C-alpha positions in Angstrom: 16.7 31.9 -45.6 20.0 31.6 -43.7 18.6 33.7 -40.8 15.4 31.6 -40.5 17.5 28.4 -40.3 19.6 29.9 -37.5 16.5 31.0 -35.7 15.0 27.5 -36.1 18.2 25.8 -34.9 18.3 28.2 -31.9 14.7 27.5 -31.0 15.3 23.7 -31.3 18.4 24.0 -29.0 16.4 26.0 -26.5 13.6 23.5 -26.5 16.0 20.6 -26.0 17.8 22.5 -23.2 14.5 22.9 -21.3 13.7 19.2 -21.6 12.8 17.5 -18.3 13.6 14.1 -19.6 16.8 12.3 -20.6 17.4 8.9 -22.0 20.6 7.0 -21.6 21.2 3.9 -23.7 23.8 1.2 -22.7 24.6 -2.2 -24.2 22.5 -3.7 -21.3 19.4 -1.5 -21.7 18.0 1.9 -21.4 17.5 4.4 -18.5 15.0 7.2 -18.8 15.2 10.0 -16.2 12.3 12.3 -15.9 12.7 15.4 -13.7 9.8 16.4 -11.5 8.4 19.9 -11.0 10.1 20.2 -7.6 13.7 19.4 -6.5 14.1 15.8 -5.4 11.1 14.7 -7.4 11.1 12.6 -10.6 11.1 9.2 -12.1 13.8 6.8 -13.2 12.9 3.7 -15.4 15.4 1.1 -16.4 14.4 -1.3 -19.2 16.6 -4.2 -20.3 16.6 -7.8 -21.5 15.8 -9.0 -17.9 12.8 -6.7 -17.3 11.9 -3.3 -16.1 12.4 -1.3 -12.9 10.7 2.0 -12.2 11.3 4.3 -9.2 9.0 7.3 -8.9 9.8 9.9 -6.3 7.3 12.5 -7.6 4.9 11.9 -4.6 1.8 12.4 -6.7 -0.3 9.2 -7.0 -0.5 5.5 -6.6 1.0 3.6 -9.6 -1.5 2.1 -11.9 0.1 -1.4 -11.5 0.1 -1.3 -7.7 -1.8 -4.5 -6.4 -5.5 -3.6 -5.9 -5.8 -6.1 -3.0 -3.2 -4.3 -0.8 -4.7 -1.5 1.2 -3.2 2.0 1.1 -4.0 4.4 3.9 -6.2 7.1 2.4 -5.0 9.8 4.7 -1.4 9.3 3.8 0.8 11.2 1.3 2.7 9.1 -1.2 6.4 9.9 -1.0 7.9 7.3 -3.3 6.8 4.3 -5.4 8.8 1.7 -7.2 7.9 -1.4 -9.3 10.0 -4.3 -10.5 9.0 -6.7 -13.3 11.8 -9.0 -14.3 12.9 -12.7 -14.6 13.2 -13.0 -10.8 9.6 -11.8 -10.2 7.3 -8.9 -9.8 7.2 -6.5 -6.9 6.1 -3.1 -5.7 7.4 -0.8 -3.0 5.4 2.2 -1.7 6.5 4.7 0.9 3.9 6.9 2.6 3.9 9.7 5.2 1.0 10.0 7.6 0.0 12.0 10.7 -2.3 9.2 11.8 -1.3 7.3 14.9 0.8 4.1 14.5 -1.9 2.1 16.4 -4.6 3.3 13.9 -2.4 2.5 10.9 -1.5 -1.0 12.1 -5.2 -1.7 12.8 -6.1 -0.4 9.3 -3.6 -2.6 7.6 -4.4 -5.8 9.6 -8.1 -5.4 8.8 -7.5 -4.3 5.2 -5.2 -7.2 4.4 -7.5 -9.8 6.1 -10.5 -8.3 4.3 -8.7 -8.8 0.9 -7.8 -12.4 1.6 -4.3 -12.0 2.9 -3.1 -14.2 5.8 -1.3 -12.3 8.5 1.8 -14.4 9.3 3.8 -12.1 11.6 3.4 -8.9 13.6 6.2 -7.3 15.6 7.0 -4.1 17.4 10.6 -2.9 18.0 10.6 0.4 19.7 9.2 2.9 17.2 8.9 0.4 14.4 5.8 -1.8 13.9 5.8 -4.6 11.2 3.2 -6.8 9.6 4.0 -9.8 7.4 1.3 -11.4 5.2 0.9 -13.8 2.4 -1.6 -14.6 -0.3 -1.3 -17.1 -3.2 2.3 -16.8 -4.4 2.8 -13.3 -3.0 4.1 -11.8 0.2 3.6 -8.4 1.7 5.5 -6.5 4.4 4.1 -3.4 6.0 6.3 -1.3 8.3 5.1 1.7 10.3 7.9 3.8 11.8 7.6 6.9 14.1 9.8 9.8 12.9 9.6 13.5 13.6 6.0 13.5 14.8 4.9 11.6 11.6 4.6 8.0 10.6 6.5 6.6 7.7 4.7 3.6 6.1 6.6 1.3 3.8 4.6 -1.3 1.9 6.5 -4.0 0.0 4.6 -6.6 -2.1 6.3 -9.3 -4.3 6.0 -12.7 -5.7 7.6 -15.6 -3.7 10.7 -17.1 -5.4 
């Protein structure tokens, strides 16, 4: 009986030691850290009395709560996604990597935003950085396409206006 208890405790310790998730509780809220399958990948979620913030660097898929009326380049790889839902508002941030040209990406976003009812307010180019600002209802969107190392990094930020 004693040996089986030791074996059971040893097994439980091994399982706990192999866990890819950790939860930290503070007086202000809770932080859950989930390690991804590769170094540098994972997800961190903070939940507290003021709301919830999630940062996902697993690079796998579009978050379920990402706004459906904001286009996402289909030929791009998702590098990171984050969402905020708190007393100050709601927002999403998406970082993509693409081998498509900056010109094609900018044309895609201008058309996609307009087709989904967004009003393009600003466009600007500063060297290797192209930006689009748009609004719809009580939300604003900012799209940035930047040339880096033969690829384009696309940052999409969408949030409610304060």
